[in-house]
TORKOL-4160 file (C-alpha; in steps of 0.2 Angstrom, whole numbers, padded with zeros to 4 digits, m for minus):
135
<pt num="1" X="m0235" Y="m0044" Z="0573"/>
<pt num="2" X="m0231" Y="m0052" Z="0556"/>
<pt num="3" X="m0230" Y="m0042" Z="0540"/>
<pt num="4" X="m0241" Y="m0048" Z="0526"/>
<pt num="5" X="m0235" Y="m0046" Z="0508"/>
<pt num="6" X="m0246" Y="m0043" Z="0493"/>
<pt num="7" X="m0249" Y="m0059" Z="0483"/>
<pt num="8" X="m0236" Y="m0062" Z="0469"/>
<pt num="9" X="m0243" Y="m0061" Z="0451"/>
<pt num="10" X="m0241" Y="m0077" Z="0443"/>
<pt num="11" X="m0240" Y="m0070" Z="0425"/>
<pt num="12" X="m0232" Y="m0054" Z="0419"/>
<pt num="13" X="m0228" Y="m0047" Z="0401"/>
<pt num="14" X="m0221" Y="m0030" Z="0399"/>
<pt num="15" X="m0214" Y="m0021" Z="0384"/>
<pt num="16" X="m0212" Y="m0004" Z="0376"/>
<pt num="17" X="m0219" Y="m0001" Z="0358"/>
<pt num="18" X="m0217" Y="0012" Z="0345"/>
<pt num="19" X="m0231" Y="0025" Z="0346"/>
<pt num="20" X="m0237" Y="0020" Z="0329"/>
<pt num="21" X="m0252" Y="0009" Z="0322"/>
<pt num="22" X="m0239" Y="m0004" Z="0319"/>
<pt num="23" X="m0234" Y="m0004" Z="0337"/>
<pt num="24" X="m0252" Y="m0005" Z="0343"/>
<pt num="25" X="m0255" Y="m0020" Z="0332"/>
<pt num="26" X="m0239" Y="m0029" Z="0338"/>
<pt num="27" X="m0244" Y="m0026" Z="0356"/>
<pt num="28" X="m0261" Y="m0033" Z="0353"/>
<pt num="29" X="m0254" Y="m0049" Z="0345"/>
<pt num="30" X="m0241" Y="m0052" Z="0358"/>
<pt num="31" X="m0254" Y="m0050" Z="0372"/>
<pt num="32" X="m0265" Y="m0062" Z="0363"/>
<pt num="33" X="m0251" Y="m0075" Z="0363"/>
<pt num="34" X="m0248" Y="m0072" Z="0381"/>
<pt num="35" X="m0266" Y="m0075" Z="0386"/>
<pt num="36" X="m0267" Y="m0091" Z="0376"/>
<pt num="37" X="m0251" Y="m0097" Z="0385"/>
<pt num="38" X="m0259" Y="m0093" Z="0401"/>
<pt num="39" X="m0274" Y="m0103" Z="0398"/>
<pt num="40" X="m0286" Y="m0091" Z="0390"/>
<pt num="41" X="m0287" Y="m0098" Z="0373"/>
<pt num="42" X="m0289" Y="m0089" Z="0356"/>
<pt num="43" X="m0307" Y="m0088" Z="0351"/>
<pt num="44" X="m0314" Y="m0089" Z="0368"/>
<pt num="45" X="m0326" Y="m0075" Z="0374"/>
<pt num="46" X="m0314" Y="m0069" Z="0388"/>
<pt num="47" X="m0299" Y="m0069" Z="0376"/>
<pt num="48" X="m0308" Y="m0058" Z="0364"/>
<pt num="49" X="m0314" Y="m0046" Z="0377"/>
<pt num="50" X="m0297" Y="m0044" Z="0385"/>
<pt num="51" X="m0289" Y="m0042" Z="0367"/>
<pt num="52" X="m0302" Y="m0029" Z="0363"/>
<pt num="53" X="m0297" Y="m0019" Z="0379"/>
<pt num="54" X="m0279" Y="m0020" Z="0374"/>
<pt num="55" X="m0282" Y="m0015" Z="0357"/>
<pt num="56" X="m0292" Y="0001" Z="0362"/>
<pt num="57" X="m0280" Y="0006" Z="0375"/>
<pt num="58" X="m0265" Y="0004" Z="0364"/>
<pt num="59" X="m0274" Y="0013" Z="0350"/>
<pt num="60" X="m0278" Y="0028" Z="0362"/>
<pt num="61" X="m0260" Y="0028" Z="0367"/>
<pt num="62" X="m0255" Y="0031" Z="0349"/>
<pt num="63" X="m0270" Y="0042" Z="0344"/>
<pt num="64" X="m0272" Y="0053" Z="0359"/>
<pt num="65" X="m0256" Y="0050" Z="0370"/>
<pt num="66" X="m0243" Y="0052" Z="0356"/>
<pt num="67" X="m0228" Y="0063" Z="0359"/>
<pt num="68" X="m0215" Y="0063" Z="0345"/>
<pt num="69" X="m0201" Y="0052" Z="0349"/>
<pt num="70" X="m0209" Y="0043" Z="0364"/>
<pt num="71" X="m0215" Y="0025" Z="0365"/>
<pt num="72" X="m0229" Y="0018" Z="0375"/>
<pt num="73" X="m0228" Y="0004" Z="0387"/>
<pt num="74" X="m0239" Y="m0011" Z="0390"/>
<pt num="75" X="m0240" Y="m0021" Z="0406"/>
<pt num="76" X="m0251" Y="m0037" Z="0406"/>
<pt num="77" X="m0253" Y="m0046" Z="0422"/>
<pt num="78" X="m0263" Y="m0061" Z="0426"/>
<pt num="79" X="m0268" Y="m0068" Z="0443"/>
<pt num="80" X="m0274" Y="m0086" Z="0442"/>
<pt num="81" X="m0280" Y="m0086" Z="0461"/>
<pt num="82" X="m0291" Y="m0070" Z="0458"/>
<pt num="83" X="m0295" Y="m0076" Z="0439"/>
<pt num="84" X="m0291" Y="m0058" Z="0434"/>
<pt num="85" X="m0281" Y="m0050" Z="0420"/>
<pt num="86" X="m0275" Y="m0033" Z="0421"/>
<pt num="87" X="m0270" Y="m0022" Z="0406"/>
<pt num="88" X="m0260" Y="m0006" Z="0409"/>
<pt num="89" X="m0255" Y="0005" Z="0395"/>
<pt num="90" X="m0243" Y="0020" Z="0399"/>
<pt num="91" X="m0239" Y="0035" Z="0387"/>
<pt num="92" X="m0232" Y="0052" Z="0389"/>
<pt num="93" X="m0247" Y="0061" Z="0382"/>
<pt num="94" X="m0259" Y="0070" Z="0393"/>
<pt num="95" X="m0275" Y="0067" Z="0383"/>
<pt num="96" X="m0286" Y="0052" Z="0381"/>
<pt num="97" X="m0303" Y="0049" Z="0374"/>
<pt num="98" X="m0313" Y="0042" Z="0360"/>
<pt num="99" X="m0328" Y="0032" Z="0359"/>
<pt num="100" X="m0318" Y="0016" Z="0361"/>
<pt num="101" X="m0317" Y="0020" Z="0380"/>
<pt num="102" X="m0335" Y="0016" Z="0381"/>
<pt num="103" X="m0330" Y="m0002" Z="0374"/>
<pt num="104" X="m0317" Y="m0003" Z="0388"/>
<pt num="105" X="m0330" Y="0002" Z="0401"/>
<pt num="106" X="m0342" Y="m0011" Z="0394"/>
<pt num="107" X="m0329" Y="m0026" Z="0394"/>
<pt num="108" X="m0319" Y="m0022" Z="0409"/>
<pt num="109" X="m0324" Y="m0026" Z="0427"/>
<pt num="110" X="m0315" Y="m0011" Z="0433"/>
<pt num="111" X="m0304" Y="0003" Z="0424"/>
<pt num="112" X="m0297" Y="0020" Z="0427"/>
<pt num="113" X="m0283" Y="0032" Z="0423"/>
<pt num="114" X="m0268" Y="0036" Z="0435"/>
<pt num="115" X="m0252" Y="0046" Z="0434"/>
<pt num="116" X="m0237" Y="0036" Z="0428"/>
<pt num="117" X="m0230" Y="0025" Z="0441"/>
<pt num="118" X="m0212" Y="0029" Z="0436"/>
<pt num="119" X="m0216" Y="0048" Z="0440"/>
<pt num="120" X="m0213" Y="0053" Z="0422"/>
<pt num="121" X="m0224" Y="0064" Z="0411"/>
<pt num="122" X="m0240" Y="0056" Z="0405"/>
<pt num="123" X="m0253" Y="0043" Z="0412"/>
<pt num="124" X="m0257" Y="0025" Z="0414"/>
<pt num="125" X="m0274" Y="0019" Z="0408"/>
<pt num="126" X="m0278" Y="0002" Z="0416"/>
<pt num="127" X="m0292" Y="m0011" Z="0415"/>
<pt num="128" X="m0296" Y="m0027" Z="0424"/>
<pt num="129" X="m0306" Y="m0041" Z="0417"/>
<pt num="130" X="m0312" Y="m0057" Z="0426"/>
<pt num="131" X="m0304" Y="m0071" Z="0416"/>
<pt num="132" X="m0309" Y="m0089" Z="0423"/>
<pt num="133" X="m0297" Y="m0103" Z="0417"/>
<pt num="134" X="m0281" Y="m0095" Z="0420"/>
<pt num="135" X="m0267" Y="m0107" Z="0424"/>
């Protein structure tokens, strides 16, 4: 019997941001740069869709998941073999909401909310978007 290992993600970007509107804007911009570097060019329909998802999840982390003195974390991964980008935004708050999640639902192929993987307080909201053209 041979053990199989999960496929390795080809691209990964992770960073903590201050739980402020400025932190959310910076997260959106840095994720946009990464997508462009990974073969999803600025101005393309898929780039715009993923960045809208990033923007909404980060804004929710600031608006609804903010706990004083705590940052939020963004993990952006891309798998060229599956042509999928996954966005994960973790914060220490317990709430989430807003009409923007309707936008996430419309743009993402799958999305959801789970307990934080690190086991700390809060949650991780994630979304996966089909993204042909990843390199």
